C-alpha positions in Angstrom: -25.3 64.8 139.8 -26.4 61.2 140.2 -25.5 59.4 143.4 -25.2 55.7 144.3 -28.3 54.6 146.1 -27.0 51.4 147.6 -23.9 50.9 149.7 -22.8 47.4 150.8 -19.9 46.7 153.1 -18.0 43.3 152.7 -15.4 42.9 155.3 -12.3 40.9 154.3 -10.2 41.6 157.4 -10.6 41.1 161.0 -11.0 43.7 163.7 -7.2 43.9 164.1 -6.7 44.6 160.4 -5.4 41.2 159.5 -6.7 38.6 157.2 -5.8 35.9 154.7 -5.4 36.0 150.9 -8.3 33.6 150.6 -10.5 35.9 152.7 -9.6 38.8 150.4 -10.4 36.7 147.3 -13.6 35.5 148.8 -14.7 39.2 149.3 -13.7 40.1 145.8 -15.7 37.2 144.5 -18.7 38.3 146.5 -18.5 41.7 144.8 -18.2 40.1 141.5 -21.3 37.9 142.1 -23.3 41.0 143.2 -22.3 42.8 140.0 -23.3 39.9 137.8 -26.6 39.6 139.5 -27.3 43.3 139.0 -26.0 43.2 135.4 -24.8 46.8 135.7 -21.7 48.7 136.4 -20.9 49.0 140.1 -18.0 50.6 142.1 -15.9 48.8 144.8 -13.2 50.1 147.0 -10.5 47.8 148.3 -8.3 49.7 150.7 -5.7 47.1 151.6 -2.6 45.6 150.1 0.0 43.0 150.4 2.8 41.3 148.6 2.2 40.6 144.9 -0.3 37.9 144.4 -1.4 36.7 141.0 -4.5 35.1 142.6 -5.7 38.5 144.1 -4.9 40.3 140.9 -6.8 37.6 138.9 -9.8 38.1 141.2 -9.8 41.8 140.7 -9.5 41.3 137.0 -12.5 39.0 136.9 -14.5 41.5 138.9 -13.6 44.3 136.4 -14.7 42.0 133.6 -18.0 41.5 135.4 -18.7 45.2 135.6 -16.9 46.4 138.7 -15.0 49.6 138.7 -12.4 48.3 141.2 -10.6 51.2 143.0 -7.7 50.1 145.1 -5.2 51.8 147.5 -1.7 52.1 146.2 -0.1 51.2 149.6 2.0 53.2 152.0 5.6 51.9 151.9 7.1 54.7 149.7 7.9 52.1 147.0 6.6 51.0 143.6 3.0 50.0 143.8 3.8 47.4 141.1 5.3 45.2 143.9 1.9 44.8 145.7 -1.5 43.4 145.1 -4.1 44.4 144.3 -2.4 47.7 143.3 -0.4 46.0 140.5 -3.5 44.8 138.7 -3.8 46.8 135.5 -7.6 46.7 135.4 -7.9 48.2 138.9 -7.9 51.9 139.4 -4.9 52.4 141.7 -4.8 55.5 143.8 -1.9 57.2 145.4 -2.2 59.8 148.1 -1.5 63.6 148.3 -1.2 66.1 151.0 -3.2 69.3 151.4 -0.6 71.0 149.3 -0.9 68.6 146.4 2.4 66.8 147.0 2.7 63.1 147.0 2.3 61.9 150.6 5.7 60.7 151.8 4.5 57.2 152.5 2.5 56.8 149.4 3.5 54.1 146.9 4.2 55.4 143.4 5.1 54.3 139.9 3.7 53.0 136.6 1.0 51.1 138.3 -0.6 54.2 139.7 -3.6 55.6 137.8 -4.5 58.7 139.8 -3.8 60.7 143.0 -6.3 61.9 145.5 -6.3 63.6 149.0 -5.0 61.1 151.5 -3.6 63.1 154.6 -5.5 64.3 157.6 -8.8 63.0 156.3 -11.7 63.3 158.8 -14.4 60.7 158.4 -17.0 58.8 160.2 -15.8 56.2 162.8 -17.2 53.5 165.1 -19.8 54.4 167.7 -21.1 57.4 165.7 -17.7 59.1 166.1 -15.2 60.7 163.7 -11.5 60.1 163.2 -8.8 61.7 161.2 -6.6 59.3 159.3 -4.0 59.4 156.5 -3.0 57.0 153.8 -3.8 55.7 150.3 -6.8 54.0 151.8 -8.4 57.4 152.3 -7.3 58.6 148.8 -8.9 55.4 147.3 -12.2 56.2 149.1 -12.2 59.6 147.5 -11.8 58.2 144.0 -14.4 55.5 144.6 -16.8 58.2 145.5 -16.0 60.1 142.3 -16.4 56.9 140.3 -19.8 56.3 142.0 -20.9 59.9 140.9 -19.8 59.1 137.4 -21.8 55.8 137.4 -24.8 57.7 138.8 -24.7 60.2 135.9 -24.3 57.4 133.4 -25.6 54.0 134.7 -25.3 52.1 131.5 -21.6 53.1 131.0 -19.0 50.3 130.9 -16.2 50.1 133.4 -13.8 51.3 130.7 -15.9 54.4 130.0 -16.1 55.3 133.7 -12.3 54.9 134.2 -11.6 56.8 131.1 -13.9 59.7 132.3 -12.3 59.6 135.8 -8.9 59.9 134.3 -9.9 62.5 131.7 -11.5 64.7 134.3 -8.4 64.6 136.5 -6.2 67.8 136.9 -2.8 67.2 135.2 0.6 68.3 136.4 -0.3 69.5 139.9 1.1 66.7 142.0 4.5 67.7 143.5 7.1 65.0 143.6 4.7 62.4 142.2 7.4 59.7 142.2 9.2 57.9 139.3 6.8 56.7 136.7 3.7 58.0 138.3 1.1 59.7 136.2 0.7 63.3 137.4 -3.1 63.3 137.6 -5.2 64.5 140.6 -8.8 63.4 140.9 -11.3 66.0 140.2 -15.1 66.2 140.5 -16.4 68.0 137.4 -19.4 70.1 138.2 
């Protein structure tokens, strides 16, 4: 399998997890500029959300048009992801969270704006000061899917965003998510060996 060789972090929130819409858009625009400069498909993960914002959605749409597979968290309010941004942007890959038993996590948003599910409860990962932490939420699920998308780009670096997203969805495991939520596609992310 191919792997992404370069990882760049662009912070759009402060240490306390708060930020502005303008700051989020600025970060999205930075990713867009990087993709344009490289002139190739890249993957971005945006694990945050807020109230519906046409401006945020338009920035994600522009990034996708520039060659960014934009993977976003569905949100954790147990409501329709279509009420939030960037989860409501159709060009984004919106990810809902599952438990270890493949049930939709009780807090995970759901609905027709969801593209795919991924593990999102009790996820242990790296943390500050060389530590680890175990967290839950659609942010963890989105990170899983961004990783799968990066593997797909690594395998086919000249593929378009649409091709990568189509392969991501086609490789998913159908009809295994329990209580997926009204309107949600019942598709669980899968890494094809």
